[in-house]
C-alpha positions in Angstrom: 69.6 172.8 143.2 72.5 175.2 144.2 75.2 176.5 141.3 78.4 174.6 142.6 80.3 177.5 140.9 79.6 180.1 143.7 81.6 180.7 146.6 79.9 178.7 150.1 78.8 182.3 151.2 77.0 182.8 148.0 75.4 180.0 147.8 73.9 180.6 151.5 73.0 184.0 150.9 70.8 182.2 147.5 68.5 180.9 150.2 67.6 183.9 151.8 64.1 186.0 151.4 61.8 183.5 150.1 58.0 183.2 151.2 57.4 180.1 150.7 53.2 179.0 151.9 50.7 178.5 152.9 51.5 175.0 155.1 48.2 173.9 156.3 47.3 171.9 159.6 46.1 168.3 159.5 43.5 168.6 161.4 41.5 171.5 162.8 41.8 172.8 166.6 40.5 170.0 168.6 39.8 169.2 172.5 41.8 166.0 171.7 44.9 167.6 170.7 44.8 170.7 173.6 44.4 167.5 175.9 47.6 166.1 174.8 49.5 168.9 175.2 48.2 169.7 178.1 48.8 166.1 179.8 52.2 166.2 178.5 53.1 169.5 179.5 51.0 168.9 182.9 49.2 172.4 182.2 45.7 172.2 184.0 44.7 176.0 183.7 40.6 175.6 183.6 40.6 178.0 179.9 41.9 174.8 178.0 39.6 172.3 179.7 36.5 171.4 177.4 33.4 173.9 177.9 32.2 176.6 175.4 34.9 178.9 175.9 37.7 176.7 175.6 40.7 177.8 173.7 44.0 176.5 172.4 47.5 177.2 174.7 48.8 179.9 172.9 52.5 177.9 173.2 51.0 174.9 170.6 51.2 177.8 167.7 53.5 175.9 165.6 52.5 172.4 166.6 49.7 172.7 164.2 50.9 172.9 161.3 53.9 170.1 161.5 54.2 167.7 159.5 52.8 164.0 160.3 54.7 161.0 161.2 55.8 160.0 157.7 57.1 163.9 157.2 54.1 164.4 155.0 52.2 168.4 154.7 48.5 168.6 154.6 46.9 168.0 151.7 46.9 171.5 149.3 49.6 172.8 151.2 52.3 174.2 149.2 54.7 172.3 147.1 57.6 174.2 147.9 59.8 172.9 150.7 59.7 174.9 153.7 63.8 173.7 154.6 65.1 173.5 151.7 68.1 175.6 153.1 68.6 172.6 156.0 68.3 170.2 152.6 70.9 171.6 150.7 73.4 172.2 153.7 73.0 168.6 154.5 74.4 168.3 151.0 77.1 170.5 152.2 78.4 168.2 154.8 75.9 169.8 157.7 73.5 167.2 158.3 72.5 167.7 162.5 70.2 170.0 163.3 69.4 171.4 166.5 66.8 174.4 167.1 68.2 176.6 169.9 66.1 179.8 170.3 62.4 181.4 170.0 61.2 184.6 169.6 57.4 185.0 169.7 54.3 187.3 169.6 50.9 185.6 170.5 48.0 188.0 169.1 45.0 185.9 169.7 43.6 182.7 171.4 42.7 180.2 168.6 39.2 178.4 169.5 37.8 174.8 168.9 37.5 174.3 165.3 39.4 176.8 163.5 42.0 176.0 161.1 45.1 177.3 160.5 48.2 177.6 158.1 51.7 179.3 158.0 54.3 180.9 156.2 58.0 180.8 156.2 60.8 182.9 155.5 64.4 182.1 155.3 65.6 185.6 156.9 69.5 184.9 158.5 72.2 183.1 157.9 75.1 183.2 160.2 78.9 182.9 159.0 80.4 179.7 160.5 79.9 179.3 163.9 82.2 176.8 166.1 80.6 175.1 169.4 81.2 172.3 171.2 78.1 170.3 168.9 80.5 170.9 166.0 81.2 173.8 163.2 77.7 175.1 161.6 75.5 177.8 160.7 72.9 179.7 162.7 69.7 179.6 160.4 66.9 181.9 161.3 63.2 182.2 159.9 60.3 184.2 160.1 57.5 182.4 160.4 53.6 183.8 159.9 50.7 182.1 161.5 47.4 182.6 160.6 43.7 181.0 160.3 42.0 180.4 157.1 40.7 183.3 156.5 43.9 185.3 157.2 43.4 186.4 160.7 46.6 186.1 162.3 47.3 184.8 165.5 50.8 184.5 166.1 54.7 185.3 164.1 57.5 183.8 165.1 61.1 184.2 164.6 62.9 180.6 165.1 66.7 180.2 165.1 68.2 176.6 164.6 71.8 175.6 164.5 72.8 173.3 161.0 75.8 171.8 161.9 78.8 168.7 161.2 78.7 167.0 164.4 81.7 166.9 166.4 83.5 163.5 167.0 82.7 163.2 170.7 84.6 159.6 172.5 82.4 157.7 174.4 84.2 158.1 177.8 83.3 162.1 176.8 79.5 161.3 176.7 79.7 160.1 180.1 81.5 162.5 181.4 78.8 164.9 180.1 76.3 163.6 181.6 75.7 161.0 183.9 71.8 159.5 183.0 70.4 158.4 186.0 67.3 156.2 185.9 63.9 157.9 185.8 62.4 156.0 188.4 64.6 157.8 190.9 64.0 161.1 190.1 61.3 163.2 192.4 58.0 163.7 191.8 57.3 167.3 192.3 54.2 168.7 192.1 53.6 171.9 189.9 51.9 175.3 190.5 48.5 175.9 191.2 46.6 177.4 188.1 43.3 178.7 190.4 44.4 182.0 191.9 45.2 185.2 189.3 47.9 187.5 190.6 47.0 190.8 192.5 48.2 194.0 190.1 48.3 195.9 193.3 50.6 193.7 195.2 52.9 193.4 192.8 56.2 195.4 192.6 59.3 195.3 190.0 61.8 192.8 191.5 59.5 190.1 193.3 60.6 186.9 192.5 58.3 183.7 190.9 58.3 180.6 193.0 60.9 178.3 192.0 59.5 175.2 190.5 61.5 171.8 189.3 60.8 169.8 186.7 61.7 166.1 186.7 62.8 165.5 183.2 62.1 162.1 182.2 62.7 159.6 179.4 58.6 159.9 179.2 58.0 163.3 179.2 61.3 164.2 176.5 59.3 161.3 174.2 55.8 162.5 175.0 56.5 166.3 175.1 57.7 165.5 171.1 54.4 163.0 170.3 52.3 166.2 171.7 54.1 168.6 170.1 54.0 166.5 166.3 57.5 166.5 166.5 59.1 163.4 164.9 62.7 164.2 164.7 64.4 161.2 165.3 66.6 162.4 168.0 64.1 162.9 170.5 63.5 159.5 170.6 66.0 157.3 169.3 69.3 157.7 171.2 71.7 156.1 168.5 70.4 158.9 166.2 71.1 161.9 169.4 74.5 160.6 169.7 75.1 160.5 166.4 74.2 164.3 166.3 77.3 164.6 169.4 74.7 164.4 172.2 74.6 161.8 175.1 71.1 160.8 174.2 67.7 161.9 173.2 66.6 165.4 174.3 64.2 167.3 174.9 62.6 169.0 171.5 62.2 173.4 171.9 58.5 172.9 171.4 58.2 170.8 175.1 60.6 173.3 176.3 57.9 176.2 175.0 55.3 174.3 176.6 56.7 173.8 180.1 58.0 177.8 180.4 54.1 178.6 179.5 52.8 176.6 181.8 55.2 177.9 184.8 54.4 181.0 184.1 50.8 180.7 183.4 50.4 179.2 186.5 52.2 182.0 188.6 50.1 184.8 187.1 46.5 182.2 187.0 44.0 181.2 184.6 43.3 184.8 183.2 46.7 185.8 182.6 47.4 185.9 178.8 50.5 184.8 177.4 51.3 188.1 175.1 55.3 187.5 174.2 57.6 184.9 174.6 61.3 185.0 173.4 64.2 182.8 174.5 67.6 181.1 173.9 68.2 177.0 174.5 71.9 176.6 176.1 72.4 172.9 177.7 70.2 170.4 176.7 67.5 168.7 179.1 68.4 165.1 179.3 66.6 162.3 180.7 67.7 161.4 184.4 67.9 165.3 185.4 65.6 168.0 187.1 65.6 171.3 185.8 64.7 174.2 188.1 62.5 177.1 186.8 62.7 180.5 188.6 62.2 183.9 187.3 61.6 187.3 188.3 59.5 190.6 187.7 61.3 193.2 185.8 58.4 195.4 184.6 54.7 196.0 185.3 52.6 198.1 182.4 49.0 199.2 184.1 46.4 199.9 181.3 42.6 200.9 181.5 41.8 196.9 181.6 45.1 194.6 181.7 48.6 195.1 183.1 51.1 194.2 181.0 53.8 192.7 183.1 57.7 191.5 181.8 59.1 188.4 183.7 62.5 187.1 182.9 62.7 183.2 183.7 65.3 180.4 183.7 65.7 176.8 183.8 68.7 175.3 184.9 69.6 171.6 185.1 72.8 170.0 185.7 74.4 170.8 182.7 74.0 174.3 183.7 71.5 176.8 182.0 69.0 175.1 180.1 67.0 178.2 178.9 66.8 181.7 179.7 64.6 184.0 178.3 61.9 186.6 179.3 58.1 187.2 178.7 55.3 189.6 178.6 51.7 188.6 180.3 48.6 190.5 180.0 47.0 190.2 183.4 43.5 191.5 184.0 43.1 194.8 186.7 45.1 197.5 184.8 44.8 201.4 186.4 
């Protein structure tokens, strides 16, 4: 428990800096969980299909060590609570939480049957901020993802907003977002994974194709389940509304998976996602459509690959849902 004799700022400062872990995966990397993820994201990359060389999508990074449906970590994980800071801030009256940004480095692919774990450290807690959702604090954790034999496969800075939800009248919620029926949304096919980008023809300023993604209840709930995220705001409308949202909303892991799919579809099956950074803004709500676009902002040829940097966005009827950048390694090079 925090020392109540300390100021709020001192109490929050005391929550920073402790490296907690390891938190273990419940299961080895499996073809079944990869299939569930790819099915939810609409990702048809053949590298993720069963076979001798099957690998896990890099954007699955966080889900392997998530808690189960009963909020339990895998056996033999540390007893230390990784989100002690959120529990303490909830006790202070800041009980709502939403993820707002990712900054991820991918070091290598995960293979079938590998076991993984993670360590987490709270590295920053902002001053109190006022937003449309309410007043609260932005909390950034550094997460290290490793295999059981201490081989790092990813690291990330993940930022959350822990807040006291603003009181919003029902009519204001309706005004924010007019929910349509899922059945009325158009079926829009994604890009093909089959063709690799020709490095020699790639230039700064090239535009990525525009892709529209229907945001349905099925996608939001299915994405949350496929990413092992059982947080109620992603499947329970009443709890989401208590947190200041009009309805259930897409979790950051699904947004991450859809972004990785968009980039991989464009770059081709032999591309490798090396870095992904993005911020979340307007939520993805049921009945909406998110339109993804992108632009090449850097091409750096190397001996066997070319590192290509892309800036991308995803917009819905409320405005910008996601804005970010990614670096991909494409076969070819000098």
